[in-house]
C-alpha positions in Angstrom: 0.0 0.0 0.0 2.9 2.2 0.6 3.9 2.0 -3.0 0.4 3.2 -3.9 0.7 6.1 -1.6 4.1 6.9 -2.9 2.9 6.8 -6.5 0.0 8.9 -5.5 2.3 11.5 -3.9 4.5 11.6 -6.9 1.5 12.0 -9.1 0.2 14.9 -7.0 3.7 16.6 -7.1 3.7 16.3 -10.9 0.1 17.7 -11.0 1.0 20.8 -9.0 2.3 22.8 -12.1 -0.7 21.8 -14.1 -3.0 22.8 -11.2 -1.2 26.1 -10.9 -1.4 26.6 -14.7 -5.1 25.9 -14.6 -5.5 28.2 -11.6 -3.6 31.0 -13.4 -5.6 30.4 -16.6 -8.8 30.6 -14.5 -7.9 34.1 -13.0 -6.5 35.3 -16.4 -9.6 34.3 -18.3 -11.8 35.7 -15.5 -10.0 39.1 -15.7 -9.4 39.3 -19.4 -12.4 37.4 -20.9 -15.3 36.8 -18.5 -15.2 40.2 -16.7 -15.4 42.2 -19.9 -18.0 39.7 -21.3 -20.1 40.1 -18.1 -19.8 43.9 -18.4 -20.9 43.9 -22.0 -23.8 41.5 -21.2 -24.8 43.8 -18.3 -24.7 46.9 -20.5 -26.7 45.0 -23.1 -29.2 44.0 -20.5 -29.4 47.5 -19.2 -29.8 48.9 -22.7 -32.5 46.3 -23.5 -34.3 47.0 -20.2 -33.9 50.7 -20.7 -35.3 50.5 -24.2 -38.2 48.3 -22.9 -38.9 50.8 -20.1 -38.7 53.7 -22.6 -41.1 51.8 -25.0 -43.5 51.2 -22.1 -43.4 54.8 -21.1 -43.9 55.9 -24.7 -46.8 53.4 -25.0 -48.3 54.8 -21.8 -47.9 58.4 -23.0 -49.5 57.4 -26.4 -52.4 55.9 -24.5 -52.8 59.0 -22.5 -52.7 61.2 -25.6 -55.1 59.0 -27.3 -57.5 59.2 -24.4 -57.1 63.0 -24.3 -57.7 63.3 -28.1 -60.8 61.1 -27.8 -62.1 63.2 -24.9 -61.5 66.3 -27.0 -63.2 64.8 -30.0 -66.2 63.8 -27.8 -66.3 67.3 -26.3 -66.1 68.9 -29.8 -68.9 66.7 -31.0 -71.0 67.5 -28.0 -70.4 71.2 -28.6 -71.4 70.8 -32.2 -74.5 68.9 -31.2 -75.4 71.6 -28.7 -74.9 74.3 -31.3 -77.0 72.4 -33.9 -79.7 71.9 -31.3 -79.7 75.6 -30.4 -79.8 76.5 -34.1 -82.7 74.0 -34.6 -84.6 75.5 -31.7 -84.0 79.0 -33.0 -85.2 78.0 -36.5 -88.2 76.3 -34.9 -89.0 79.4 -32.9 -88.6 81.6 -36.0 -90.8 79.2 -38.0 -93.4 79.2 -35.2 -93.3 83.0 -35.1 -93.7 83.2 -38.9 -96.6 80.7 -38.8 -98.3 82.8 -36.0 -97.8 86.0 -38.0 -99.2 84.3 -41.1 -102.2 83.0 -39.2 -102.8 86.5 -37.7 -102.6 88.1 -41.2 -104.9 85.4 -42.6 -107.3 85.9 -39.7 -107.2 89.7 -40.2 -107.8 89.3 -43.9 -110.7 86.9 -43.2 -112.1 89.3 -40.7 -111.7 92.3 -43.1 -113.3 90.2 -45.9 -116.2 89.3 -43.6 -116.7 92.9 -42.6 -116.7 93.9 -46.3 -119.2 91.2 -47.1 -121.4 92.3 -44.2 -121.2 95.8 -45.5 -122.0 94.7 -49.0 -124.8 92.6 -47.7 -126.2 95.5 -45.7 -126.0 97.8 -48.8 -127.6 95.1 -51.0 -130.4 94.8 -48.4 -131.0 98.5 -48.5 -131.0 98.5 -52.2 -133.4 95.5 -52.2 -135.7 97.1 -49.7 -135.9 100.3 -51.6 -136.4 98.5 -54.9 -138.9 96.1 -53.3 -141.0 99.1 -52.0 -140.7 100.8 -55.4 -141.7 97.5 -57.1 -144.5 97.0 -54.6 -145.8 100.5 -55.3 -145.7 99.9 -59.0 -147.5 96.6 -58.6 -150.1 98.2 -56.4 -150.6 101.0 -58.9 -150.8 98.5 -61.8 -153.3 96.4 -59.9 -155.3 99.4 -58.9 -155.2 100.9 -62.3 -156.1 97.7 -63.9 -159.3 97.5 -61.7 -160.1 101.1 -62.3 -159.9 100.7 -66.0 
């Protein structure tokens, strides 16, 4: 067994330079390759995350602006509808006023025509009364003269 331990000890002594070389290679690669690689990957991650955050912020801002624009459009439409309704009511009132005035003029014209007809009727009655008396007097004279003859 001692030969095995001796052989193992010799093997370990021969492995020390390889171990040291691997250890030196480890620290060298860690400083020269892995540290810069880690920095680059970290910068890349930060840039990616920053771009992602910026994109999210821009998206949120765009959503806010869209909501503001939609609210402004709704308000503008509501204002237009209110103006249209006010104009429609104004036109309706003007129309109603014009109809009332036309009815009043028509009523006045009808009343005037009725009064004129009543006046003409009264004049015609007077003429008829005078003519009927005159005619009655003639008939009476004719009848009386016809009997006297």
